[in-house]
Structure formats: structure tokens, C-alpha cells
C-alpha positions in Angstrom: 174.9 70.9 36.9 175.4 74.2 35.0 176.5 76.2 37.4 179.1 74.2 38.5 181.2 74.3 35.2 183.7 76.6 33.6 183.1 77.5 30.0 186.6 78.6 27.6 185.8 80.5 24.6 189.2 80.2 22.8 191.6 82.4 24.9 189.4 85.1 25.5 186.2 83.9 27.4 184.5 84.1 30.4 184.1 82.3 33.6 180.5 81.5 35.5 180.6 79.8 38.7 176.8 79.9 38.6 174.5 82.0 41.1 177.4 84.9 40.8 179.1 83.6 43.3 182.8 84.9 41.2 183.2 87.4 39.3 183.7 87.3 35.4 187.1 87.5 34.6 188.6 87.2 30.9 190.4 84.1 30.1 194.0 85.8 28.6 197.0 83.5 29.7 198.8 85.5 31.9 195.7 85.6 34.0 195.6 81.9 33.6 198.5 81.4 34.6 197.8 83.4 37.9 194.6 81.1 38.7 196.4 77.9 38.2 198.8 78.7 40.8 196.4 79.9 43.3 193.9 77.2 42.5 196.2 74.2 40.6 193.0 72.0 41.1 190.1 74.0 39.9 191.2 75.3 36.9 193.2 71.9 35.8 191.0 71.7 33.1 191.5 75.1 31.4 195.4 74.3 31.5 194.5 71.0 29.6 192.3 73.0 26.9 195.3 75.5 26.4 197.8 72.6 26.1 195.4 70.7 23.5 195.6 74.1 22.0 199.6 74.5 22.2 199.5 70.6 20.3 197.1 71.6 17.6 199.2 74.7 16.5 202.9 72.8 17.2 201.1 70.1 14.4 200.5 73.3 12.1 203.7 74.6 12.5 205.6 70.1 11.5 204.0 71.2 8.0 205.7 73.9 7.4 208.7 74.4 10.3 210.5 77.3 9.0 207.8 79.8 8.9 207.4 82.9 11.3 205.6 81.4 14.5 202.5 83.4 15.3 202.2 85.7 18.7 199.9 83.4 19.8 202.2 79.8 20.0 205.2 82.1 21.4 202.9 82.9 24.2 201.3 78.9 24.7 205.0 78.0 24.9 205.8 80.3 27.6 202.5 79.5 29.2 202.5 75.9 29.1 206.4 75.9 30.6 205.8 78.4 33.3 202.4 76.5 34.7 203.9 72.6 34.4 206.9 73.5 36.4 205.4 75.6 39.3 201.4 74.1 39.8 202.3 70.4 37.9 205.1 69.2 38.6 205.9 65.5 37.8 204.9 63.6 35.3 203.1 67.4 33.5 206.1 68.8 33.5 208.1 65.8 32.1 205.0 65.6 29.2 205.6 69.2 28.3 209.5 69.3 28.3 208.8 65.9 26.1 207.2 68.2 24.1 209.7 70.9 23.6 212.0 68.9 22.8 210.7 66.7 20.8 210.1 70.0 18.6 213.5 71.4 19.4 216.0 67.8 18.4 213.4 65.3 17.2 211.8 62.1 18.4 215.1 60.9 19.8 215.4 62.8 22.6 212.3 61.1 24.4 214.8 58.6 25.9 216.6 61.5 27.4 213.6 61.7 30.4 215.9 58.9 32.4 217.7 61.2 35.4 220.6 58.9 34.5 223.7 59.9 32.4 223.6 56.8 31.0 221.0 57.5 28.7 222.5 60.3 27.1 223.7 58.9 23.2 227.0 60.8 22.2 226.1 59.6 18.6 223.0 61.5 18.4 224.8 64.4 19.5 226.0 65.1 15.6 222.7 64.4 14.4 219.0 65.9 13.6 216.0 65.5 11.7 215.5 67.8 9.1 212.7 69.1 10.3 214.7 70.5 13.7 217.1 72.4 11.8 214.6 73.9 9.6 212.9 75.1 12.8 212.7 78.9 12.9 215.2 80.8 14.8 212.1 82.6 17.1 210.7 79.3 17.8 213.8 77.1 19.1 214.6 80.3 21.4 211.1 80.5 22.3 211.5 76.9 23.4 214.9 76.8 25.1 213.9 79.9 27.1 211.0 77.8 28.4 213.5 74.5 29.1 215.9 76.9 31.3 213.0 78.2 33.2 211.9 74.6 33.9 215.4 73.9 35.1 215.4 76.9 37.4 212.4 76.1 38.8 213.6 72.1 39.5 211.6 70.6 37.4 213.8 68.9 34.9 217.0 67.7 36.1 220.4 68.9 34.7 221.1 65.8 32.6 218.4 65.9 31.0 218.9 69.3 29.5 222.7 68.4 28.5 222.8 66.1 25.6 219.6 68.1 24.0 221.6 71.6 24.0 225.1 70.1 23.1 223.0 68.9 20.1 221.4 72.3 19.3 225.5 74.2 19.7 226.7 71.3 17.5 224.3 71.4 15.0 222.7 74.3 15.0 224.3 77.8 13.2 223.1 80.3 15.8 225.7 82.3 17.7 223.2 84.3 20.0 221.7 80.7 20.9 224.7 79.2 21.3 226.2 81.5 23.8 223.2 81.4 25.6 223.3 77.5 26.3 226.5 77.8 27.4 226.3 80.5 29.6 223.2 78.5 31.4 225.1 75.3 31.2 228.2 77.5 33.0 225.3 79.1 35.6 223.6 75.8 36.3 226.8 74.1 37.3 227.9 76.9 39.5 224.3 76.6 40.9 224.6 73.3 41.9 227.5 73.5 43.7 226.9 76.7 46.1 228.2 76.5 49.3 226.6 74.1 51.2 224.6 72.7 48.5 227.0 70.9 46.4 225.7 67.6 44.6 228.7 65.2 43.7 226.2 62.3 42.0 225.1 65.3 39.6 228.6 66.4 39.0 230.1 63.0 38.4 227.4 62.3 35.9 227.6 66.0 34.0 231.7 65.0 33.9 231.2 61.9 32.1 228.6 63.3 29.6 231.7 65.7 29.2 234.4 63.6 28.9 232.7 61.0 26.8 231.9 64.1 24.5 235.4 65.0 24.6 237.0 61.6 24.3 234.0 60.3 21.3 234.2 63.3 18.8 235.7 62.3 15.3 235.7 58.4 15.8 233.4 58.3 13.3 235.5 58.3 10.3 233.2 56.7 7.7 230.4 59.5 8.5 229.3 62.2 6.6 231.7 65.8 7.0 229.1 67.9 8.7 228.7 65.2 11.5 232.7 65.3 12.1 232.5 69.5 12.2 229.6 69.2 14.6 231.4 66.7 16.5 234.2 69.2 17.1 232.5 72.1 17.9 230.6 70.0 20.7 234.1 69.0 22.1 235.3 72.4 21.9 232.6 73.5 23.5 232.8 70.8 26.3 236.4 71.9 26.5 235.7 75.6 27.0 233.1 74.9 29.4 235.4 72.7 31.8 237.8 75.3 31.5 235.4 78.4 33.0 234.5 76.0 35.7 237.5 75.6 36.7 238.9 79.4 36.6 235.6 80.0 38.6 237.0 77.7 41.6 233.4 75.4 41.1 235.2 72.1 39.5 238.8 72.2 40.9 239.1 67.7 41.2 241.2 65.5 39.2 238.2 64.1 37.5 238.2 67.6 36.2 241.7 67.4 34.8 241.6 64.2 33.6 238.4 65.4 30.9 241.2 68.4 30.3 243.9 65.9 29.6 241.7 64.0 27.5 241.0 67.1 25.3 244.9 67.4 25.1 245.5 63.9 23.0 242.2 64.9 20.9 242.6 64.6 17.3 241.6 67.8 16.8 243.9 70.9 16.7 241.7 73.3 17.9 240.3 70.8 21.0 244.0 70.1 21.7 245.5 73.9 22.1 242.7 74.7 24.2 243.2 72.3 26.7 247.3 72.6 26.4 246.5 77.0 27.2 244.1 76.0 29.5 247.7 73.7 31.5 249.9 76.7 31.1 248.1 79.7 31.6 245.3 78.6 33.8 247.3 80.1 37.0 247.5 83.4 35.9 243.8 83.7 34.7 243.0 82.9 38.4 245.1 85.6 39.7 244.0 88.1 37.1 240.6 87.2 38.9 241.0 87.5 42.0 243.4 90.6 41.7 240.4 92.1 39.8 238.0 90.8 42.7 240.1 92.5 45.3 240.2 95.8 42.7 236.8 96.0 42.6 236.4 95.3 46.6 238.3 97.9 47.1 236.6 100.3 44.6 233.0 99.6 45.8 234.7 100.8 49.4 236.5 104.1 47.9 233.5 105.3 46.3 232.0 107.9 48.7 228.8 109.2 48.2 228.8 113.1 49.5 225.8 114.1 48.8 227.2 117.3 46.5 223.8 117.8 44.8 221.3 116.9 47.2 219.9 118.6 50.7 222.8 118.5 53.8 221.0 116.9 56.7 222.3 115.1 59.2 221.8 111.8 57.9 223.6 112.6 55.3 226.5 113.7 57.2 226.4 110.7 59.2 226.2 108.6 56.2 229.7 110.4 54.7 231.6 109.9 58.0 230.5 106.2 58.5 231.8 105.8 54.6 234.7 107.7 55.4 235.9 105.6 58.5 235.2 102.4 56.4 237.2 103.4 53.3 240.5 104.0 55.8 239.8 100.5 57.3 239.4 98.6 54.4 242.6 100.9 53.1 244.8 99.7 56.4 243.4 96.0 56.7 244.9 96.0 52.9 248.3 97.1 53.8 248.7 95.2 56.8 247.6 92.0 55.4 251.0 90.7 53.8 252.8 91.9 57.6 250.2 91.2 60.5 251.3 88.2 62.8 248.1 85.5 62.5 247.2 84.5 66.2 247.4 80.6 66.6 243.2 80.1 66.5 243.7 82.3 63.0 245.9 80.0 61.6 244.9 77.4 59.4 247.7 75.8 58.4 249.7 75.8 55.2 246.9 74.4 52.6 245.0 78.1 53.9 248.2 79.6 52.3 247.2 78.2 49.0 246.0 80.8 46.7 246.1 78.9 43.5 245.2 75.5 42.2 247.9 73.9 39.9 246.5 71.8 37.7 249.1 70.3 36.1 250.4 68.6 39.7 246.6 67.0 39.3 247.6 64.7 35.9 247.0 61.3 37.0 249.4 60.1 34.2 251.6 62.8 33.2 254.4 60.5 31.3 252.0 58.6 29.7 250.2 62.2 28.5 253.7 63.6 28.2 255.1 60.4 25.9 251.2 61.1 23.9 251.9 64.7 23.0 255.5 63.7 22.1 254.8 61.3 19.8 252.2 64.1 17.8 254.6 66.9 18.1 257.5 64.7 16.1 255.1 63.9 13.4 253.7 66.9 13.4 254.6 67.8 9.6 251.9 70.3 8.0 251.0 71.6 11.9 251.1 75.6 12.6 254.9 76.4 13.9 252.8 78.4 16.7 251.1 75.0 17.7 254.2 73.3 17.8 255.6 75.8 20.2 253.0 75.7 22.5 253.0 71.7 22.0 257.0 72.3 22.9 256.0 74.5 26.4 253.3 72.0 27.5 255.8 68.9 27.1 258.6 70.9 28.7 256.1 71.6 31.3 255.0 68.1 32.4 258.8 66.6 32.3 260.0 69.6 34.2 257.2 70.1 37.1 257.1 66.0 37.5 260.8 65.4 36.6 259.7 62.7 34.1 262.5 61.0 31.9 261.7 61.5 28.6 265.0 61.3 26.5 264.4 61.7 22.9 262.9 64.9 23.8 266.6 66.4 24.3 267.8 65.9 20.9 264.8 67.4 19.6 265.1 70.2 21.1 268.7 70.6 18.9 267.0 71.2 16.0 265.3 74.5 17.1 268.5 76.1 18.3 269.6 77.3 15.7 271.3 81.9 16.1 268.4 82.5 12.9 265.5 80.6 14.2 261.9 82.1 15.1 260.9 82.2 18.3 264.7 80.8 19.6 264.7 82.9 23.0 261.1 80.6 23.7 262.8 77.6 22.6 265.6 77.9 25.0 263.3 78.8 28.2 261.4 75.9 27.6 264.4 73.8 27.2 264.9 75.3 30.8 262.0 73.8 31.7 262.8 70.5 31.2 265.8 70.4 32.9 265.6 68.7 36.2 268.1 66.9 38.5 267.0 62.9 37.1 268.3 64.3 33.7 271.9 62.5 32.5 274.2 64.6 32.3 275.7 62.8 28.5 271.7 64.5 27.3 272.5 67.9 28.6 275.9 68.3 27.7 274.7 67.6 23.8 272.6 71.0 24.6 275.3 72.7 26.3 277.2 72.3 22.9 274.3 73.2 20.5 274.0 76.4 22.7 277.6 77.5 22.8 278.1 76.5 19.1 275.1 78.7 18.3 275.2 81.5 20.7 278.3 81.6 22.6 280.8 83.0 19.6 282.4 86.2 18.5 280.8 85.9 15.1 277.4 85.9 17.2 275.7 89.4 18.4 276.2 90.6 21.7 272.7 90.0 22.3 272.9 86.4 21.2 275.7 85.7 23.1 273.7 87.2 27.0 271.3 84.6 25.9 273.3 81.8 25.6 274.9 82.3 28.6 271.6 83.1 30.7 270.7 79.8 29.3 273.6 77.7 30.1 273.7 79.2 33.7 270.1 78.4 33.9 270.2 74.9 32.8 273.7 73.8 35.0 271.4 74.9 38.3 268.4 73.1 37.5 271.1 70.1 36.5 274.2 70.6 38.7 275.4 67.4 37.9 276.3 68.7 34.7 279.4 70.0 36.3 280.4 67.2 38.0 284.2 65.9 36.6 284.0 62.2 35.9 287.1 61.0 37.1 287.0 57.5 35.6 288.0 57.7 31.8 285.9 54.3 31.2 282.7 56.8 31.2 283.2 59.0 28.3 280.7 59.1 26.0 280.5 61.1 22.5 278.5 63.6 24.0 281.0 64.6 26.5 282.5 67.9 27.0 285.6 69.7 28.2 283.6 70.8 31.6 286.1 73.0 32.9 287.3 74.2 29.9 283.4 75.5 28.8 283.5 76.8 32.4 286.2 79.0 32.0 285.4 79.9 28.7 282.5 81.4 29.9 283.8 83.6 32.9 285.9 84.8 30.6 283.6 87.3 28.5 283.3 88.8 32.6 285.3 91.5 30.9 283.4 92.1 27.5 282.8 94.9 25.9 279.0 95.2 26.0 277.4 95.4 29.1 274.6 92.7 28.9 277.6 89.9 28.0 279.2 91.4 30.8 276.2 91.2 33.2 275.8 87.5 32.3 279.2 86.5 32.0 279.1 87.8 36.1 276.6 85.7 36.3 277.9 82.8 35.4 280.8 83.6 37.5 278.8 83.6 40.8 276.7 80.6 40.2 280.6 78.6 39.4 281.5 80.1 42.8 279.0 78.8 44.8 277.9 75.3 42.9 281.9 74.2 42.4 284.9 77.0 42.2 287.3 74.7 41.5 286.2 74.5 38.2 287.2 78.4 38.0 290.9 79.9 37.6 292.4 81.4 40.9 291.6 85.3 40.1 287.9 84.2 39.3 287.0 82.3 42.5 286.9 85.7 45.3 287.5 85.3 48.8 284.2 83.2 49.5 284.9 80.8 46.4 288.4 80.2 47.7 287.3 79.4 50.9 284.6 77.1 49.3 287.4 75.5 47.3 289.6 74.8 50.5 286.2 73.3 52.0 286.4 70.8 49.1 282.4 72.4 47.3 281.4 70.3 44.4 278.4 69.5 43.6 276.5 66.0 43.3 277.1 63.6 40.8 274.2 62.4 38.9 272.0 59.5 41.1 273.3 61.2 44.5 271.0 62.9 47.2 271.4 64.7 49.9 268.6 63.9 52.6 266.7 67.6 54.0 268.2 68.5 57.1 264.9 70.6 58.2 262.9 72.8 56.7 264.0 75.3 53.8 264.8 78.4 54.6 264.8 77.8 58.2 268.0 79.0 58.5 267.2 82.4 56.5 264.8 82.8 59.1 266.7 82.4 61.9 269.5 84.9 60.9 267.2 87.5 60.2 265.1 87.3 63.7 268.2 87.3 65.2 269.5 90.6 63.3 266.0 92.1 64.3 266.6 91.4 68.2 270.3 93.1 67.6 268.5 95.8 66.2 265.6 96.2 68.7 268.6 96.1 71.7 270.4 98.7 70.4 267.7 101.1 70.3 266.7 100.5 66.5 263.7 101.0 64.9 262.9 97.0 64.8 259.3 97.8 65.9 256.4 94.8 66.3 254.5 96.7 63.8 257.5 97.1 61.2 259.1 93.8 62.0 257.4 92.3 58.9 258.6 95.1 56.5 262.4 94.2 57.1 261.7 90.4 55.4 262.5 90.9 52.1 265.8 93.3 52.5 267.1 90.8 55.0 266.7 88.2 52.6 268.3 90.2 49.6 271.3 90.8 52.7 271.4 87.0 53.4 271.8 86.3 49.3 274.1 89.2 49.1 276.4 87.9 51.7 277.0 85.0 49.7 277.0 86.2 46.2 280.7 87.0 46.1 280.3 89.1 43.1 283.5 90.1 41.2 283.1 93.7 42.3 286.1 96.3 40.5 288.2 95.8 43.6 288.4 92.3 43.1 288.8 92.5 39.7 291.4 95.0 39.6 293.4 92.8 42.2 292.7 89.6 40.0 294.2 91.0 36.8 297.5 91.9 38.8 297.6 88.4 40.5 297.9 85.4 39.2 296.1 81.7 39.2 298.8 80.7 41.8 299.0 83.4 44.4 295.0 83.5 44.4 295.1 79.8 45.4 297.8 80.6 48.2 296.0 83.6 49.7 294.3 83.1 52.9 290.6 82.1 52.8 288.5 84.2 55.3 288.0 81.4 58.5 284.1 80.1 58.4 282.1 79.9 61.6 282.1 76.9 63.5 278.6 76.6 64.5 279.2 74.5 68.1 281.9 76.8 69.2 279.2 80.0 68.3 278.1 81.7 72.3 274.4 81.1 72.8 272.5 84.3 73.7 269.6 86.7 71.8 272.4 89.7 71.3 274.5 87.1 69.2 273.6 87.8 65.6 273.5 84.7 63.2 275.4 85.3 60.2 274.6 82.9 57.6 277.7 83.9 55.1 279.8 82.8 57.6 279.0 79.5 57.8 280.1 76.2 56.3 277.5 74.5 54.3 277.8 71.4 57.6 277.0 74.4 59.9 274.0 75.6 57.9 272.1 72.6 57.7 273.0 71.9 61.5 271.2 75.5 62.1 268.6 74.4 60.0 267.7 71.0 61.9 268.1 72.9 65.1 265.8 75.1 64.2 263.4 72.7 62.6 263.6 70.9 65.5 262.3 73.3 68.6 260.5 75.3 66.6 256.5 75.5 65.4 255.8 77.1 62.3 252.9 79.0 61.6 251.6 79.6 58.2 253.0 83.9 58.0 256.5 81.9 59.1 256.4 79.6 55.7 255.4 82.5 53.8 258.1 84.3 55.4 260.8 81.3 54.9 259.7 81.1 50.9 260.1 84.9 50.7 263.6 84.5 51.7 264.6 81.4 50.0 263.2 82.9 46.8 264.6 86.1 47.7 268.5 84.3 47.6 268.0 82.8 44.7 267.3 85.4 42.7 270.5 87.4 44.7 272.6 84.6 43.7 271.6 85.4 39.7 272.2 89.0 40.2 275.9 89.8 39.9 275.7 93.4 41.1 274.1 92.3 44.4 277.7 91.5 46.4 278.8 95.1 45.6 275.7 96.6 47.0 275.9 94.8 50.4 279.1 95.7 50.5 278.5 99.4 50.3 275.5 98.9 52.9 277.8 97.1 55.1 280.6 100.2 55.0 277.6 102.5 55.4 276.3 100.5 59.0 273.3 99.5 57.6 274.1 95.5 57.9 270.2 95.1 59.0 268.0 97.2 56.4 263.5 97.7 57.1 262.4 98.2 53.6 258.9 98.1 53.0 257.3 95.7 50.1 257.6 98.3 47.4 261.8 97.6 47.7 261.0 95.1 44.8 259.1 95.5 41.2 259.2 92.0 41.0 257.8 90.7 44.5 254.2 91.4 43.8 254.5 89.5 39.9 253.3 85.7 40.1 255.5 83.1 40.4 254.3 80.0 39.3 256.0 76.4 39.8 258.3 75.5 36.9 257.5 78.7 34.8 260.5 79.7 32.9 259.9 82.9 30.5 261.8 84.3 28.2 262.6 87.2 29.8 264.5 85.1 32.1 267.3 84.8 30.2 267.0 87.5 27.7 270.2 90.0 27.9 269.5 92.9 30.3 271.1 95.8 30.3 269.5 97.9 32.9 269.9 100.4 35.5 270.1 99.6 39.3 267.3 98.8 40.7 265.8 101.7 42.9 263.5 101.4 45.6 260.4 103.3 46.3 262.0 106.4 47.7 264.6 106.9 45.2 262.1 106.5 42.1 259.4 109.3 44.0 262.7 111.4 44.3 263.2 111.2 40.7 259.6 111.6 39.7 260.1 115.1 41.4 263.4 116.5 40.3 262.0 116.0 36.6 263.0 114.5 33.8 266.6 114.8 31.9 266.5 116.3 28.7 268.2 113.9 26.4 268.8 116.4 23.3 271.5 117.5 22.0 273.0 120.6 23.1 271.5 123.7 21.2 273.4 126.3 19.2 273.4 129.8 20.6 272.0 132.6 18.2 269.6 132.6 15.2 268.7 130.9 12.4 272.6 129.4 10.4 272.6 130.3 6.8 271.6 126.6 5.5 268.5 126.8 7.6 268.0 130.5 5.6 268.3 129.1 2.4 265.5 126.3 2.9 263.0 129.1 3.7 264.5 131.3 0.9 262.2 131.7 -2.6 263.3 129.8 -5.1 262.7 132.4 -7.7 265.9 134.0 -5.9 268.6 131.3 -6.0 267.4 130.1 -9.6 270.2 131.3 -11.4 272.6 130.8 -8.3 275.9 129.0 -8.9 274.9 125.7 -6.6 271.6 125.3 -8.4 273.2 125.5 -12.2 275.8 123.2 -10.7 273.9 120.8 -9.3 274.1 117.4 -11.1 277.2 117.8 -13.5 280.5 116.0 -12.6 283.1 118.1 -10.8 280.7 120.0 -9.0 278.2 116.9 -7.9 281.7 115.5 -6.6 282.6 118.7 -4.4 279.3 118.9 -3.1 279.1 115.4 -2.1 282.5 115.6 -0.1 281.2 118.9 1.2 278.2 117.1 3.0 280.5 114.5 4.3 282.7 117.3 5.8 279.4 118.5 7.6 278.4 115.0 9.0 280.7 115.9 11.7 280.0 119.2 12.5 278.0 120.8 15.5 275.2 121.8 13.1 274.8 117.9 12.0 273.7 116.8 15.5 271.2 118.9 15.9 268.2 116.7 16.9 265.6 119.2 15.3 265.4 121.6 12.4 264.4 125.2 12.3 262.0 125.4 9.4 
């Protein structure tokens, strides 16, 4: 009947349902969208009429796609996407999505309506119809926004839009649209992997598509140049997406790392460098994100609204009091987070203590990847030097972290070890990264000879000598078998070197006039004392080195291994806790609240006891004594662990133990105690402090002075060292670690504060008393007054000029020439 019909006049007709049962409504699109949401079946015909109108306008647009669209077309696209995704999900929403995708990327995208990732064709990523490329940017932006709206409402599957969006990003030169699509894909994957709603099937399909985009780009060599550039753009976007998702801790599995490993082997240099920088710097970026997140949280807690410009009420006073109380709690929680003991109920194991995800450790085939990148590096003739250094850093990191054997790498690195080579300090640091215990000593001997010839010589500058000595020490510390002297002469090779002469030559620089060279040489001497004191002369061994030499201490030869006797750092933890218990019994400040604050200082004390640094007394005595007297002097008696009396009041002193006794103590502690996550963290810090103390030649002297003052056990806060809060990544060697260091003795927080309060010193020279000098007055005198003076008349003449030069040269040694600032 006529009463039940609904009439639509364009987009602004009226509705009549007969007999006045409903009030007439103007059918504008927002109002019709609301009605369709309330009664989908009742307004189905009105909706279909608007869809037919949309199709007709799109047919008109296809004749001239680059013309500016009308306002009604934009509204119709938004209306169709909103209504179909909310009221008519299913076939109708798929039909609208197919219309929009056909308008964006052409009719070839109709096959992408399947829900599987296999329907996505990688060959179509770089190709789009001409009409789609000529589409006006407003129409394209509207269609993309409509599809994103439908995806957010759940009307479309993510893989349906992935291929089309990548084709748009690869071919359309619209930066704003590319940014919008990039953000949508990243946020969509984040929403898929929220807590409690992680969909592994969808993740695999998306990862498979991105992997195909990364690996298949640039394969069509016979294609046009536009297609190759488009595939490169798509590969770069895919690599950036995977890196961003890993950084946000959304995808941290081995499949994600496999995608980036494929990107490292890419033929495109931008794609390769993006993936390499990810593997080299992802830990720092994730640590910065975590630190920034914590800082933002603290800033929110610290921001207190005191209602300074509002009415003073009791409710406002209670709010301020509550905010101040919460801020105090947050600050106290942050300060005590690293030192409070964890209860057994809260202890979630060692895995819970891992804060970063080492992506380079998740590689499936590190050996094959290292060989592929190294092959590309050797044949990279026209590649930029910065890219070559980046590839060297990546290959050496792989070799060092996974202990790979890539023997052609070491002769290749020697080509970049010239004294005048650009970024040679970075090359030396990367060479240290590539050294590990599985490297044959013959390969390392060649590197040491190159470093000694190009850096450790009197013709080199002091900074070069210090860098060379530090690099040699770092290499030998990673490959101790280099120092082992072969007993048989049959195993000599072309790269064999006199290890004993090399060691003593470097130790001889301890008395060098330059402070940085002297520090580097003393660090080398301390390292040899602990590792193989028999290579040093008697005067350089020291008491502890002499004792180890008599005990037969020497490094393991190549191929020999030493089985672990316990948890690494268990002996240091036992020493720390025994000294803490003794401090409590003596009435010290070893309280439970401050017990953990002494971890780092006690670890430093343990390391200092083992240093044996050539302090001033030792050096003076060594100069007076000969090598024979030093060898015959009585060494300190090492403590026998079996004869040591057991008791809580007896402290454990590792510095007086032999290596066998330390291994036995480590085994006993590891077998009779259950370590918590906090104990593992303590042991890690103690071992790290011990290793750093072995490399610092000034720690032993500081420790001796502390013992002389009766400070055998000192409790210091976490602010004792400036390097404790720094990020330490496994296997990374920074160029700053081997550079020349001639800094002053490190100060703790209290000493730094006292220095600040005392004020800064003046570095200017001593100012002369009295007024201005005649020379300073002459500068401000009028030229007409001195125009006919003898000095000006004789300026430029032969004899007068020579005399003036001699006079000026003598004035350089006077007090006037030392003034930092002259008066005008």
C-alpha cells in the first residue's frame, strides 16, 4: 500500500509512513545513518538507494579520475563504509570494501578478498592501473580512511587490506598518505596482540606476507625502473614496520628476527642498512624507551596540583595531601627497587630479570648470515665507507656473540688498521669484538703484529700508542691462548711471534712520559700478572704475580677447556656476605636496609685485592732490584681453604686464595645454596666490577690506602660509580673503551658534591697588579698623536724591522704575554 511506502527524494526528501504514525524526517546522510543503525531492515531500501547513487558517481569519476571530487561523493563514501561495517556486516561490507579497493588499486585487488595470506600477490605490489595512479588525492584519502574505519569495526580481516596498502605506499608519491597507512598497520598489529587477545594465526599470515615483500623485491631485473623502485620502497616500509613492532615488544619471536635477517641479505643498500642498524642498536633504543616510560610515570606522580588559583576547600586540601603522599611513596619505591630483597613468593626466576630482548641471539643461521654479509663486504667496491664500517661492525658482532669461525675476516681487518685510517679506533674496537676463545692464535698473532707496527712505536703519537696498547690488551683478554708459549718448534708458522718479547716491550711503557700511555701500559701489566706472570720480568710481577708464577699460573692452550665448577660469582658473593656479617658483629652499619648498597663497593674491593697494581712503592723498589732478586723474594702464602676454620665471624678473603681454592669455594656455595633472582643480579654486578677493576691500574693503590685506614668493608650507594647505570650489551666493544684515558681519579657522589659547593677554581693566569701597561695605553691612543713617532716611521725598514722582531720575540717570555685577556 501507499501508506507503508518510504519515498526518498535525492538526499533531502521526507519520510511518510501513512496515517501520521511517524514524524517526517529530513533524510540527510548522518540522519539516515542513525536510522539504519536503529532499524537496519526497515531502512535497507534507503541504504541501497544511496549505494546506487555512489556507484553512479564513481562511474562519472572514472572518466576523469584526476578531477577534484564533489562534497557529496566524499560523504557517500564515508556513509557507505560506516553503515555497512555496523549494520550490514558480511556480504554487504565485503561488497563496499571491494568497490573502494577497486577505486584505489584497480580491479586486480578483487582477489584479495580471501582471508588467507596466500592470495596476496607480491608481483602486484609494484604495479597499479593508470586510472588508480591518476586518482585525486582527496578521493584516495577518503577511501583509505573508510577502509581503516571498516577494519577498526571488525568488518574486514587485516590481511585483506595489507597488500593494497603496501601497493599504495610503494607506488603513490603521497607522503602524508604513506604515514597514515604506516601508522595504521603498526597500530592494527598492536591491537591484535594485546594482552588476552593474541592471535597467532593472523600474526603468521602477516609475517609471511612481510617476509615475501622483503625477500622478493628487486627480483624482476627485466622490469621497468619504476617497478624496481616501487618494490624497494615496499621492502623498506616492511623492514621499518618489523623493527618498530619489535621495539614496541609486540613481535619478539624468532620469526620476526628471520624477516630482518632476510633484509640484511637484501640487494638494496637502504634495506640492508636498516636491518643492520636494528641488530646493532635495538637494545639501546628499547632501554631508552623503558627509561623514558619510567620517567614519564615519575613525572606524573611528581606533578601535584596545589590549587593555587582555586578556592581553598577541605576537599582540595585532602587531594593535595593525597598527591604528596603518593609522590613520596613512588620516590621511595624507585630508590629501593634495586636494593630490597625479593620474597620467595615474588621471585619469578632468572627469566624475569631479563629486561631486554637480544635480537642478534635469536638468529637461526648466524654462520650463513655472517658469511653472506662478509662476501658482500669483500666485493663492495663502490659502497660508501660508512656502510662498509657498519657491515664490519655487524659481522664482528655476529662472530663474537656466537663464537663463529670466519678465518678470512682477520686478514681483511688488517687492511683497515693503518695509523692514518679514518675511524681506525672503531675498526680496532670491532676487531676486538671478533675475537673469542675459539679463534686460532695464528690469526690473532697477525693482528697483534699489525697493531704493534702501526700504533705501538715511538714514531706514533701518544694517543695512538695508548689506543694500540689498550686494543692489544682487549684482544689478549678475549683470546688468552695467544699468550701461551708453544713448547715444540715444529708448530711454528709464518705469523708466529715472540710473545715474551712482545709482552715485555708493552710492559716497558709503564714509565712513559705521557700519562695516557703509562696508564694503558700499567693496565697491560696488571692483565699479564693475573693471566701469565711468567712472561714478565721479575721487577714487573709484583708480590701477587710472583706468587701466581710460583704456583704455575698460565692460560689454557688453544683447544683446552676448563669445566665450570659452580655459578659464576658465587665466591664473590660469599666474600661479600662474610664481610657484611663480620661488620655487623663488630657493631658496624651493616643493617638489613643498607645491606645491598655495599654490593658494588665490596665487589670493587674484591677486585682491587686481586689487582696487584704497580703502585709508587712497588715501582721504586722494582727499579732498585734486579730480576734475579725479584724472583727469589718470598711470595705471600696462599690460604688453604681446607685449613680455614669455619665460622660466621671469619671473613672470606679471595685475594689470598689460589685458583683451586676459589673453584672449591664456588662449588661449595653453588651446591649448598638456592639463589634467588636478586642473588643472580648481585653476582652479575660483582663479576662485572671485578672485571672492570682488573682493567684499571689505579684500583689496587686505592684499595691499599683504604685497608691502611681500616676500611676493609665500605658500604657505598649506587651512585658510587658513574658507569653503573650505563647499558652494557653482551659482546659490544665501544671505541671509547680502548681510547686513551688520562682522567683524574673517579670521585663518589659526596666528593663531587663537596667540590661543587666549594666552587670552581680559576684557570686564568695570575693577573698583574697595578693599572694598564704602556703597550695597552698605546692601543687606545689616537693615531695622529703617534703618526710621526720613531716606531711608526721605522716600521717596514730593514734594520728597524729586524730589531723590532727581536724585541717582540723576547717579550713572548715576559709576564705580559702570559695574560689571558688584554685590556682595551
